Backbone as JSON, one array per atom type, in Angstrom:
{
  "sequence": "MDRYIDLKLRPDPEFPQTLLMNALLTKLHRALHDLRRNDIGISFPGLSQNARNLGEHLRLHGNDQALSRLSSLDWLLGMRDHVDVSETLIVPEGVKHRTISRVQVDSSPERARRRLIKRHGISEEEARERIPDNAGKRCDLPFATLRSNGGGQVFRLFVRLGPLLEEPHQGTFSGYGLSGTATVPWF",
  "N": [[-11.97, 101.07, 3.04], [-9.23, 101.07, 3.77], [-7.4, 99.61, 5.14], [-5.81, 96.42, 5.78], [-5.47, 92.87, 6.42], [-3.23, 90.25, 6.2], [-3.44, 86.8, 5.65], [-1.67, 83.92, 5.59], [-1.4, 80.65, 4.56], [0.39, 78.07, 6.14], [2.7, 75.62, 4.94], [1.7, 72.24, 5.24], [2.24, 68.92, 6.04], [0.23, 67.12, 6.57], [-2.26, 68.14, 5.85], [-3.86, 69.22, 2.91], [-3.43, 72.33, 1.09], [-5.81, 73.31, -0.02], [-7.81, 72.22, 1.61], [-7.22, 73.47, 4.03], [-7.68, 76.16, 3.31], [-10.42, 76.02, 2.82], [-11.34, 75.52, 5.45], [-10.47, 77.87, 6.7], [-12.0, 79.84, 5.37], [-14.55, 79.01, 6.15], [-14.46, 79.49, 8.91], [-14.1, 82.28, 8.85], [-16.52, 83.07, 7.65], [-18.38, 82.33, 9.66], [-17.53, 84.08, 11.69], [-17.98, 86.64, 10.52], [-20.72, 86.47, 10.24], [-21.54, 86.21, 12.94], [-20.72, 88.7, 13.91], [-22.29, 90.3, 12.4], [-21.36, 91.77, 10.19], [-20.95, 93.74, 7.28], [-19.04, 95.09, 6.05], [-16.54, 94.16, 5.53], [-14.31, 92.95, 3.26], [-12.88, 90.41, 1.09], [-9.9, 89.15, -0.49], [-7.82, 87.27, -2.75], [-4.7, 87.29, -3.0], [-2.47, 86.9, -5.69], [-4.04, 85.13, -7.04], [-5.06, 83.9, -10.14], [-6.91, 84.43, -13.22], [-7.38, 81.95, -14.38], [-7.13, 80.02, -12.41], [-7.74, 77.06, -10.42], [-8.07, 76.61, -7.75], [-8.24, 78.49, -4.66], [-5.8, 79.23, -3.69], [-3.17, 80.0, -1.31], [-3.26, 82.27, 0.18], [-5.02, 84.62, 1.87], [-6.62, 87.71, 2.01], [-7.89, 90.16, 4.12], [-10.03, 92.94, 3.95], [-10.83, 96.21, 5.04], [-11.98, 98.88, 7.21], [-10.12, 100.31, 9.98], [-11.55, 99.97, 12.39], [-13.46, 97.94, 11.79], [-11.8, 95.72, 11.14], [-10.38, 95.47, 13.53], [-12.42, 94.8, 15.28], [-13.18, 92.3, 14.24], [-10.78, 90.89, 14.67], [-10.76, 90.84, 17.44], [-12.46, 88.8, 18.11], [-11.19, 86.34, 18.15], [-11.42, 84.48, 16.1], [-9.9, 82.7, 14.7], [-9.39, 80.45, 16.15], [-8.12, 77.25, 16.58], [-6.98, 77.26, 14.09], [-4.6, 78.53, 14.25], [-2.11, 77.22, 14.22], [-1.79, 76.74, 11.58], [-1.69, 79.0, 10.04], [-0.19, 82.11, 9.15], [-0.55, 85.3, 10.44], [-0.8, 88.65, 9.64], [-0.22, 91.89, 11.14], [-2.62, 94.57, 11.35], [-2.51, 96.41, 8.45], [-1.7, 99.3, 6.39], [-3.26, 100.07, 3.34], [-1.4, 100.23, 0.36], [-0.63, 103.21, -1.55], [-2.05, 104.19, -4.72], [-3.01, 101.78, -5.76], [-4.84, 99.34, -7.75], [-8.32, 98.38, -8.11], [-10.86, 95.89, -7.56], [-13.8, 93.87, -8.02], [-14.63, 91.01, -6.13], [-16.44, 88.35, -6.49], [-19.19, 86.11, -5.73], [-20.18, 83.28, -7.58], [-22.98, 81.57, -8.35], [-23.59, 78.34, -9.2], [-25.72, 76.06, -10.56], [-25.04, 73.13, -10.17], [-25.7, 70.6, -9.38], [-27.34, 67.74, -10.23], [-28.94, 66.2, -8.57], [-29.99, 68.02, -6.7], [-31.51, 69.59, -8.46], [-33.4, 67.68, -9.23], [-34.73, 67.19, -6.78], [-35.92, 69.67, -6.41], [-37.61, 69.74, -8.65], [-39.35, 67.6, -8.07], [-40.56, 68.57, -5.73], [-41.78, 70.97, -6.62], [-43.44, 70.16, -8.74], [-44.66, 67.84, -8.05], [-43.98, 65.26, -8.99], [-42.85, 61.83, -9.49], [-39.87, 60.29, -8.1], [-38.57, 58.67, -9.95], [-39.52, 59.67, -12.4], [-38.46, 62.25, -12.26], [-35.77, 61.61, -12.39], [-35.6, 60.63, -14.97], [-36.14, 62.95, -16.42], [-34.07, 64.62, -15.6], [-31.03, 63.66, -16.03], [-28.06, 62.09, -14.55], [-25.81, 63.24, -15.74], [-26.45, 65.86, -16.21], [-25.55, 68.11, -14.89], [-24.12, 71.4, -14.63], [-20.94, 72.66, -15.65], [-18.29, 74.4, -14.13], [-15.52, 76.49, -14.43], [-14.3, 78.17, -12.64], [-12.27, 79.27, -9.82], [-12.67, 77.74, -6.57], [-14.0, 77.15, -3.24], [-14.72, 74.49, -1.03], [-17.4, 74.22, 0.98], [-19.47, 73.85, 3.95], [-22.85, 74.2, 4.5], [-24.23, 76.28, 7.02], [-26.89, 76.22, 7.81], [-28.45, 73.91, 6.65], [-26.49, 71.99, 6.5], [-25.52, 70.98, 4.12], [-23.01, 70.19, 1.7], [-21.29, 72.42, -0.38], [-20.03, 74.15, -3.28], [-18.25, 77.13, -3.29], [-17.96, 79.27, -5.66], [-15.7, 81.6, -7.09], [-15.33, 84.73, -8.64], [-13.14, 86.92, -10.28], [-13.42, 90.33, -10.78], [-13.03, 92.92, -13.32], [-9.98, 94.89, -13.38], [-9.96, 98.05, -11.84], [-9.59, 101.61, -11.82], [-10.61, 103.27, -9.82], [-12.1, 102.93, -6.54], [-15.21, 101.25, -5.73], [-17.93, 101.78, -3.66], [-19.88, 99.83, -1.34], [-21.66, 96.96, -0.05], [-20.69, 93.88, 1.56], [-21.03, 90.32, 1.37], [-21.77, 87.66, 3.72], [-19.6, 86.13, 3.29], [-17.62, 87.84, 2.64], [-17.62, 88.73, 0.06], [-18.55, 90.5, -2.99], [-20.57, 91.71, -5.63], [-20.58, 94.29, -6.43], [-19.19, 96.09, -4.7], [-15.81, 97.07, -4.39], [-12.48, 95.8, -3.68], [-9.16, 96.7, -2.66], [-6.57, 95.81, -4.93], [-3.65, 94.22, -4.9]],
  "CA": [[-11.07, 99.99, 2.69], [-7.87, 101.6, 3.82], [-6.58, 98.7, 5.93], [-5.91, 95.0, 5.42], [-4.76, 91.85, 7.2], [-2.85, 89.11, 5.37], [-3.41, 85.46, 6.25], [-0.97, 83.01, 4.67], [-1.38, 79.28, 5.05], [1.69, 77.42, 6.23], [2.7, 74.26, 4.38], [1.41, 71.22, 6.24], [2.32, 67.61, 5.39], [-0.97, 66.32, 6.85], [-3.47, 68.74, 5.28], [-3.63, 69.98, 1.68], [-3.74, 73.76, 1.17], [-7.23, 73.56, -0.33], [-8.59, 71.88, 2.8], [-6.99, 74.53, 5.02], [-8.38, 77.36, 2.86], [-11.83, 75.76, 3.07], [-11.57, 75.7, 6.88], [-10.28, 79.29, 6.99], [-13.18, 80.56, 4.88], [-15.67, 78.63, 7.0], [-14.32, 80.24, 10.16], [-14.35, 83.69, 8.56], [-17.96, 83.23, 7.43], [-19.04, 82.31, 10.98], [-17.2, 85.31, 12.42], [-18.7, 87.76, 9.9], [-22.14, 86.28, 10.58], [-21.72, 86.53, 14.36], [-20.54, 90.15, 14.08], [-23.25, 90.98, 11.51], [-20.57, 92.75, 9.45], [-21.03, 93.72, 5.81], [-18.04, 96.06, 5.61], [-15.24, 93.48, 5.41], [-14.19, 92.22, 2.0], [-11.72, 89.53, 1.01], [-9.28, 88.9, -1.79], [-6.88, 86.16, -2.79], [-3.54, 87.77, -3.76], [-1.8, 85.88, -6.49], [-5.02, 84.32, -7.77], [-5.18, 84.29, -11.54], [-8.22, 84.18, -13.81], [-7.55, 80.55, -14.77], [-6.81, 79.14, -11.29], [-8.82, 76.14, -10.03], [-8.31, 76.74, -6.31], [-8.08, 79.88, -4.19], [-4.42, 79.49, -3.28], [-2.79, 79.88, 0.1], [-3.14, 83.62, 0.71], [-6.3, 85.32, 2.02], [-6.45, 89.08, 2.5], [-9.11, 90.79, 4.63], [-10.02, 94.38, 3.7], [-11.84, 96.98, 5.77], [-11.4, 100.0, 7.95], [-9.43, 99.87, 11.19], [-12.52, 99.53, 13.38], [-14.04, 96.66, 11.37], [-10.8, 94.66, 11.25], [-10.08, 95.3, 14.95], [-13.56, 94.08, 15.87], [-13.05, 90.91, 13.81], [-9.62, 90.3, 15.35], [-11.05, 90.66, 18.86], [-13.27, 87.59, 18.28], [-10.35, 85.14, 18.15], [-12.12, 83.6, 15.17], [-8.95, 81.74, 14.14], [-9.18, 79.37, 17.1], [-7.96, 75.97, 15.9], [-6.24, 77.45, 12.83], [-3.37, 79.29, 14.53], [-0.93, 76.43, 13.83], [-1.79, 76.57, 10.13], [-1.76, 80.28, 9.32], [0.54, 83.29, 9.61], [-1.45, 86.45, 10.37], [-0.09, 89.93, 9.78], [-0.94, 92.93, 11.88], [-3.43, 95.4, 10.44], [-1.61, 97.24, 7.66], [-2.31, 100.33, 5.56], [-3.25, 99.76, 1.91], [-0.48, 101.12, -0.36], [-1.25, 104.2, -2.45], [-1.98, 103.96, -6.15], [-3.36, 100.41, -6.17], [-6.07, 99.14, -8.52], [-9.42, 97.82, -7.33], [-11.69, 94.95, -8.32], [-14.78, 93.09, -7.28], [-14.42, 89.58, -5.97], [-17.84, 87.99, -6.28], [-19.61, 84.72, -5.73], [-20.96, 82.84, -8.73], [-23.73, 80.38, -7.97], [-23.77, 77.43, -10.32], [-26.61, 74.95, -10.23], [-24.28, 72.02, -10.76], [-26.11, 69.32, -8.82], [-28.57, 67.16, -10.77], [-29.77, 65.72, -7.46], [-30.72, 69.19, -6.19], [-32.51, 69.96, -9.46], [-34.47, 66.68, -9.15], [-35.53, 67.45, -5.57], [-36.72, 70.87, -6.67], [-38.64, 69.34, -9.61], [-40.32, 66.77, -7.34], [-41.29, 69.44, -4.8], [-42.6, 71.96, -7.34], [-44.4, 69.61, -9.7], [-45.29, 66.66, -7.49], [-43.73, 64.06, -9.8], [-42.12, 60.78, -8.78], [-38.4, 60.35, -8.19], [-38.19, 58.03, -11.2], [-39.79, 60.61, -13.49], [-37.48, 63.33, -12.15], [-34.49, 61.06, -12.85], [-35.67, 60.58, -16.44], [-36.07, 64.32, -16.94], [-32.76, 65.22, -15.28], [-30.06, 62.57, -15.84], [-26.89, 62.4, -13.71], [-24.82, 64.05, -16.46], [-27.08, 67.15, -16.56], [-24.97, 69.2, -14.12], [-23.3, 72.38, -15.35], [-19.53, 72.69, -15.27], [-17.78, 75.75, -13.92], [-14.06, 76.44, -14.35], [-13.81, 79.2, -11.72], [-11.72, 78.74, -8.57], [-13.72, 77.55, -5.58], [-13.77, 76.5, -1.96], [-15.79, 73.56, -0.69], [-17.87, 74.59, 2.31], [-20.67, 73.2, 4.45], [-23.84, 75.21, 4.88], [-24.55, 76.32, 8.45], [-28.3, 75.91, 8.01], [-28.85, 72.53, 6.37], [-25.36, 71.08, 6.57], [-25.12, 70.47, 2.81], [-21.72, 70.6, 1.18], [-21.44, 73.14, -1.64], [-18.84, 74.85, -3.77], [-18.34, 78.58, -3.35], [-17.18, 79.7, -6.81], [-15.27, 83.0, -6.96], [-14.96, 85.39, -9.89], [-12.42, 88.19, -10.19], [-13.91, 91.34, -11.7], [-11.95, 93.64, -14.02], [-9.23, 95.87, -12.61], [-10.52, 99.4, -11.95], [-8.74, 102.67, -11.26], [-11.25, 103.86, -8.64], [-12.91, 101.98, -5.75], [-16.66, 101.39, -5.69], [-18.44, 101.48, -2.33], [-20.99, 98.9, -1.28], [-21.62, 96.03, 1.07], [-20.14, 92.55, 1.3], [-21.81, 89.2, 1.9], [-21.22, 86.97, 4.87], [-18.34, 85.5, 2.88], [-16.68, 88.89, 2.29], [-17.64, 88.88, -1.4], [-19.54, 91.46, -3.48], [-20.6, 91.92, -7.06], [-20.55, 95.72, -6.7], [-18.15, 96.76, -3.91], [-14.46, 96.62, -4.74], [-11.4, 95.73, -2.68], [-7.87, 97.02, -3.27], [-5.92, 94.63, -5.51], [-2.18, 94.38, -4.96]],
  "C": [[-9.63, 100.48, 2.68], [-6.91, 100.72, 4.62], [-6.77, 97.27, 5.43], [-5.13, 94.15, 6.4], [-4.48, 90.7, 6.24], [-2.86, 87.83, 6.21], [-2.8, 84.53, 5.23], [-0.91, 81.63, 5.3], [0.04, 78.75, 5.06], [1.61, 76.05, 5.55], [2.49, 73.25, 5.51], [1.42, 69.85, 5.56], [1.05, 66.77, 5.58], [-2.23, 66.84, 6.15], [-3.14, 69.49, 4.0], [-4.06, 71.43, 1.85], [-5.21, 74.04, 0.9], [-8.11, 73.27, 0.88], [-8.43, 72.97, 3.87], [-7.69, 75.82, 4.62], [-9.88, 77.2, 3.08], [-12.17, 76.03, 4.54], [-11.45, 77.17, 7.27], [-11.5, 80.11, 6.56], [-14.43, 80.23, 5.69], [-15.64, 79.41, 8.3], [-14.59, 81.73, 9.95], [-15.84, 83.94, 8.38], [-18.71, 83.24, 8.77], [-18.77, 83.6, 11.75], [-17.95, 86.51, 11.84], [-20.2, 87.68, 10.21], [-22.39, 86.68, 12.03], [-21.62, 88.03, 14.62], [-21.6, 90.96, 13.32], [-22.56, 92.11, 10.74], [-20.82, 92.6, 7.97], [-20.04, 94.72, 5.22], [-16.63, 95.48, 5.58], [-15.27, 92.66, 4.13], [-12.95, 91.34, 2.03], [-11.16, 89.53, -0.41], [-8.28, 87.77, -1.62], [-5.68, 86.6, -3.62], [-2.84, 86.63, -4.49], [-2.74, 85.0, -7.27], [-5.12, 84.83, -9.2], [-6.55, 83.89, -12.07], [-8.44, 82.71, -14.14], [-7.2, 79.56, -13.66], [-8.0, 78.23, -10.98], [-9.07, 76.18, -8.53], [-7.93, 78.15, -5.88], [-6.69, 80.19, -3.66], [-4.23, 79.36, -1.79], [-2.71, 81.22, 0.81], [-4.53, 84.28, 0.7], [-6.02, 86.69, 2.6], [-7.82, 89.62, 2.91], [-8.98, 92.3, 4.46], [-11.13, 95.05, 4.5], [-11.22, 98.22, 6.36], [-10.82, 99.46, 9.26], [-10.4, 99.31, 12.22], [-13.09, 98.15, 13.04], [-13.04, 95.51, 11.56], [-10.41, 94.42, 12.71], [-11.18, 94.51, 15.64], [-13.49, 92.6, 15.5], [-11.91, 90.22, 14.56], [-9.9, 90.03, 16.82], [-11.86, 89.39, 19.14], [-12.45, 86.33, 18.51], [-10.99, 84.06, 17.28], [-11.21, 82.54, 14.55], [-8.63, 80.58, 15.08], [-9.15, 78.04, 16.37], [-7.18, 76.06, 14.6], [-4.87, 78.1, 13.06], [-2.1, 78.54, 14.13], [-0.76, 76.35, 12.32], [-1.7, 77.86, 9.34], [-0.87, 81.33, 9.98], [-0.36, 84.49, 9.39], [-0.63, 87.72, 10.57], [-0.85, 90.83, 10.75], [-1.81, 93.68, 10.87], [-2.5, 96.4, 9.77], [-2.39, 98.25, 6.83], [-2.17, 99.94, 4.09], [-2.29, 100.73, 1.21], [-1.25, 102.09, -1.27], [-1.12, 103.74, -3.89], [-2.33, 102.55, -6.61], [-4.63, 100.4, -7.02], [-7.12, 98.52, -7.59], [-10.18, 96.83, -8.21], [-12.74, 94.33, -7.4], [-14.31, 91.65, -7.22], [-15.81, 89.06, -5.59], [-18.07, 86.49, -6.3], [-20.42, 84.45, -6.99], [-21.66, 81.55, -8.3], [-24.04, 79.57, -9.22], [-24.65, 76.29, -9.86], [-26.03, 73.69, -10.85], [-24.73, 70.65, -10.27], [-27.41, 68.81, -9.45], [-29.52, 66.68, -9.67], [-30.6, 66.86, -6.87], [-31.82, 69.6, -7.16], [-33.68, 68.97, -9.44], [-35.36, 66.92, -7.94], [-36.46, 68.63, -5.77], [-37.88, 70.54, -7.63], [-39.74, 68.53, -8.93], [-41.19, 67.65, -6.44], [-42.24, 70.38, -5.54], [-43.7, 71.35, -8.19], [-45.04, 68.3, -9.24], [-45.11, 65.38, -8.31], [-42.94, 63.05, -8.99], [-40.61, 60.97, -8.96], [-37.91, 59.74, -9.5], [-38.38, 58.98, -12.39], [-38.8, 61.78, -13.47], [-36.12, 62.87, -12.66], [-34.46, 60.95, -14.38], [-35.52, 61.97, -17.04], [-34.7, 64.95, -16.74], [-31.77, 64.09, -15.0], [-28.85, 63.04, -15.01], [-25.89, 63.31, -14.41], [-25.36, 65.44, -16.84], [-26.46, 68.33, -15.83], [-24.12, 70.13, -14.98], [-21.88, 72.34, -14.81], [-19.09, 74.14, -15.16], [-16.27, 75.66, -13.71], [-13.47, 77.52, -13.44], [-13.18, 78.56, -10.49], [-12.82, 78.66, -7.51], [-13.17, 77.02, -4.27], [-14.95, 75.57, -1.72], [-16.15, 73.82, 0.77], [-19.1, 73.77, 2.68], [-21.61, 74.29, 4.94], [-24.15, 75.12, 6.37], [-25.98, 75.87, 8.71], [-28.61, 74.44, 7.85], [-27.72, 71.53, 6.42], [-24.91, 70.51, 5.24], [-23.75, 71.02, 2.42], [-21.96, 71.29, -0.16], [-20.12, 73.78, -2.02], [-19.14, 76.33, -3.86], [-17.4, 79.01, -4.47], [-16.91, 81.19, -6.72], [-14.84, 83.54, -8.31], [-14.25, 86.7, -9.58], [-13.01, 89.14, -11.22], [-12.74, 92.03, -12.38], [-11.23, 94.61, -13.08], [-9.77, 97.27, -12.9], [-9.56, 100.39, -11.31], [-9.28, 103.2, -9.94], [-12.05, 102.81, -7.87], [-14.4, 102.28, -5.9], [-17.13, 100.96, -4.31], [-19.59, 100.49, -2.44], [-20.83, 97.98, -0.08], [-21.12, 94.67, 0.59], [-21.02, 91.5, 1.96], [-21.14, 88.65, 3.15], [-19.96, 86.18, 4.55], [-17.28, 86.54, 2.53], [-16.6, 89.15, 0.8], [-18.73, 89.88, -1.81], [-19.43, 91.57, -4.99], [-20.49, 93.39, -7.43], [-19.43, 96.46, -5.95], [-16.79, 96.19, -4.28], [-13.56, 96.53, -3.52], [-10.12, 96.16, -3.4], [-7.2, 95.74, -3.77], [-4.44, 94.91, -5.69], [-1.5, 93.12, -4.49]]
}
Protein backbone atom coordinates (compact mmCIF):
# COMPACT_ATOMS: atom_id res chain seq x y z
CA MET A 1 0.00 0.00 0.00
CA ASP A 2 2.65 2.47 -0.99
CA ARG A 3 0.75 4.12 -3.84
CA TYR A 4 -2.63 5.79 -4.31
CA ILE A 5 -4.88 7.43 -6.88
CA ASP A 6 -7.29 10.23 -5.95
CA LEU A 7 -10.67 10.50 -7.64
CA LYS A 8 -12.60 13.69 -6.92
CA LEU A 9 -16.13 14.20 -8.16
CA ARG A 10 -16.75 17.43 -10.02
CA PRO A 11 -19.81 19.48 -9.09
CA ASP A 12 -22.63 18.74 -11.51
CA PRO A 13 -25.93 20.67 -11.65
CA GLU A 14 -27.76 17.64 -13.07
CA PHE A 15 -26.54 14.87 -10.75
CA PRO A 16 -26.18 14.95 -6.96
CA GLN A 17 -22.78 13.95 -5.54
CA THR A 18 -24.27 10.90 -3.83
CA LEU A 19 -25.57 9.55 -7.14
CA LEU A 20 -22.18 10.07 -8.78
CA MET A 21 -20.37 8.34 -5.89
CA ASN A 22 -22.81 5.42 -6.18
CA ALA A 23 -21.99 5.11 -9.89
CA LEU A 24 -18.25 5.40 -9.24
CA LEU A 25 -18.32 2.63 -6.64
CA THR A 26 -20.40 0.42 -8.94
CA LYS A 27 -17.85 0.82 -11.72
CA LEU A 28 -14.95 0.15 -9.33
CA HIS A 29 -16.65 -3.00 -8.04
CA ARG A 30 -17.07 -4.33 -11.59
CA ALA A 31 -13.45 -3.57 -12.41
CA LEU A 32 -12.11 -5.25 -9.26
CA HIS A 33 -14.32 -8.25 -9.97
CA ASP A 34 -13.18 -8.49 -13.60
CA LEU A 35 -9.52 -8.25 -12.55
CA ARG A 36 -10.04 -10.66 -9.63
CA ARG A 37 -8.06 -8.24 -7.44
CA ASN A 38 -8.04 -8.38 -3.65
CA ASP A 39 -5.05 -6.09 -3.16
CA ILE A 40 -6.70 -2.73 -3.84
CA GLY A 41 -8.30 -0.88 -0.94
CA ILE A 42 -10.32 2.31 -0.86
CA SER A 43 -10.80 5.23 1.48
CA PHE A 44 -12.89 8.37 1.57
CA PRO A 45 -10.64 11.29 2.60
CA GLY A 46 -12.48 13.86 4.63
CA LEU A 47 -15.12 11.37 5.77
CA SER A 48 -15.99 11.80 9.42
CA GLN A 49 -17.43 9.27 11.86
CA ASN A 50 -20.84 10.99 11.84
CA ALA A 51 -21.22 11.52 8.07
CA ARG A 52 -24.33 10.19 6.31
CA ASN A 53 -22.85 9.95 2.82
CA LEU A 54 -19.41 9.05 1.51
CA GLY A 55 -18.54 12.50 0.21
CA GLU A 56 -17.01 13.45 -3.10
CA HIS A 57 -13.47 12.06 -2.76
CA LEU A 58 -12.51 8.42 -3.33
CA ARG A 59 -8.93 7.23 -2.87
CA LEU A 60 -7.64 3.93 -4.28
CA HIS A 61 -4.74 2.29 -2.43
CA GLY A 62 -2.39 -0.43 -3.63
CA ASN A 63 1.01 -1.11 -5.05
CA ASP A 64 2.13 0.31 -8.39
CA GLN A 65 1.39 -2.89 -10.31
CA ALA A 66 -2.15 -3.30 -8.93
CA LEU A 67 -3.12 0.32 -9.59
CA SER A 68 -1.54 0.28 -13.07
CA ARG A 69 -3.48 -2.86 -13.95
CA LEU A 70 -6.73 -1.25 -12.76
CA SER A 71 -6.01 1.94 -14.71
CA SER A 72 -5.35 -0.05 -17.88
CA LEU A 73 -8.97 -1.29 -17.87
CA ASP A 74 -10.46 2.14 -18.60
CA TRP A 75 -13.03 1.31 -15.93
CA LEU A 76 -14.09 4.96 -15.67
CA LEU A 77 -15.74 4.90 -19.09
CA GLY A 78 -18.83 7.11 -18.86
CA MET A 79 -17.60 8.85 -15.68
CA ARG A 80 -14.71 10.85 -17.14
CA ASP A 81 -16.83 14.02 -17.37
CA HIS A 82 -17.72 13.73 -13.68
CA VAL A 83 -14.41 12.93 -12.01
CA ASP A 84 -10.88 14.31 -11.76
CA VAL A 85 -8.33 11.49 -11.56
CA SER A 86 -4.81 11.98 -10.26
CA GLU A 87 -1.81 10.09 -11.48
CA THR A 88 -0.50 7.29 -9.28
CA LEU A 89 1.15 8.98 -6.31
CA ILE A 90 3.41 7.84 -3.46
CA VAL A 91 1.85 7.64 0.01
CA PRO A 92 3.43 10.29 2.28
CA GLU A 93 5.66 9.08 5.11
CA GLY A 94 4.45 9.00 8.70
CA VAL A 95 0.74 8.60 7.98
CA LYS A 96 -1.71 6.69 10.18
CA HIS A 97 -3.66 3.65 9.01
CA ARG A 98 -7.19 2.37 9.47
CA THR A 99 -9.59 -0.27 8.29
CA ILE A 100 -12.50 0.78 6.14
CA SER A 101 -15.02 -2.03 6.36
CA ARG A 102 -18.48 -2.96 5.19
CA VAL A 103 -21.24 -3.32 7.75
CA GLN A 104 -24.17 -5.45 6.67
CA VAL A 105 -27.43 -4.37 8.23
CA ASP A 106 -30.54 -6.46 7.78
CA SER A 107 -32.74 -3.41 7.38
CA SER A 108 -35.37 -4.76 5.01
CA PRO A 109 -38.50 -6.25 6.60
CA GLU A 110 -39.50 -7.54 3.15
CA ARG A 111 -36.26 -9.52 2.85
CA ALA A 112 -36.73 -10.94 6.35
CA ARG A 113 -40.29 -12.01 5.44
CA ARG A 114 -39.13 -13.76 2.25
CA ARG A 115 -36.50 -15.61 4.25
CA LEU A 116 -39.08 -16.60 6.89
CA ILE A 117 -41.49 -17.90 4.22
CA LYS A 118 -38.74 -19.89 2.51
CA ARG A 119 -37.28 -21.40 5.68
CA HIS A 120 -40.49 -22.16 7.55
CA GLY A 121 -43.04 -22.59 4.79
CA ILE A 122 -45.52 -20.09 6.25
CA SER A 123 -47.91 -17.86 4.33
CA GLU A 124 -47.13 -14.29 3.32
CA GLU A 125 -49.87 -13.03 5.65
CA GLU A 126 -48.39 -14.88 8.63
CA ALA A 127 -44.91 -13.58 7.78
CA ARG A 128 -46.32 -10.03 7.65
CA GLU A 129 -47.86 -10.49 11.10
CA ARG A 130 -44.58 -11.76 12.53
CA ILE A 131 -42.45 -9.08 10.85
CA PRO A 132 -44.27 -5.73 10.51
CA ASP A 133 -43.09 -2.98 8.13
CA ASN A 134 -41.54 -1.02 11.00
CA ALA A 135 -39.30 -3.95 12.05
CA GLY A 136 -36.27 -2.83 10.01
CA LYS A 137 -33.08 -1.87 11.81
CA ARG A 138 -31.70 1.64 11.48
CA CYS A 139 -28.05 2.32 10.76
CA ASP A 140 -26.44 5.76 11.02
CA LEU A 141 -23.24 4.89 9.13
CA PRO A 142 -22.41 6.53 5.78
CA PHE A 143 -23.48 4.47 2.79
CA ALA A 144 -23.72 4.14 -0.97
CA THR A 145 -26.77 2.78 -2.73
CA LEU A 146 -25.78 0.07 -5.19
CA ARG A 147 -27.43 -2.57 -7.34
CA SER A 148 -26.36 -6.18 -6.99
CA ASN A 149 -24.78 -7.68 -10.11
CA GLY A 150 -26.32 -11.09 -9.46
CA GLY A 151 -29.98 -10.50 -8.63
CA GLY A 152 -30.30 -6.82 -9.49
CA GLN A 153 -31.59 -5.87 -6.03
CA VAL A 154 -30.84 -2.41 -4.72
CA PHE A 155 -28.97 -2.37 -1.40
CA ARG A 156 -27.08 0.01 0.83
CA LEU A 157 -23.36 -0.54 1.29
CA PHE A 158 -22.71 0.81 4.80
CA VAL A 159 -19.11 1.80 5.57
CA ARG A 160 -17.39 1.93 8.96
CA LEU A 161 -14.11 3.68 9.71
CA GLY A 162 -11.90 1.69 12.05
CA PRO A 163 -9.68 3.32 14.68
CA LEU A 164 -6.52 5.14 13.62
CA LEU A 165 -3.45 2.90 13.95
CA GLU A 166 0.26 3.66 13.92
CA GLU A 167 1.21 0.56 11.90
CA PRO A 168 -0.42 -0.98 8.80
CA HIS A 169 -2.03 -4.43 8.93
CA GLN A 170 -1.75 -6.66 5.87
CA GLY A 171 -4.67 -8.58 4.45
CA THR A 172 -7.04 -8.81 1.54
CA PHE A 173 -9.82 -6.55 0.34
CA SER A 174 -13.31 -7.37 -0.90
CA GLY A 175 -14.61 -6.68 -4.37
CA TYR A 176 -15.58 -3.26 -3.05
CA GLY A 177 -12.06 -2.45 -1.80
CA LEU A 178 -13.12 -2.81 1.84
CA SER A 179 -11.68 -4.96 4.64
CA GLY A 180 -12.29 -5.55 8.31
CA THR A 181 -8.64 -6.53 8.88
CA ALA A 182 -6.41 -4.93 6.22
CA THR A 183 -5.66 -1.24 6.67
CA VAL A 184 -5.20 1.59 4.19
CA PRO A 185 -3.11 4.72 4.76
CA TRP A 186 -5.27 7.53 6.17
CA PHE A 187 -4.32 11.08 5.25
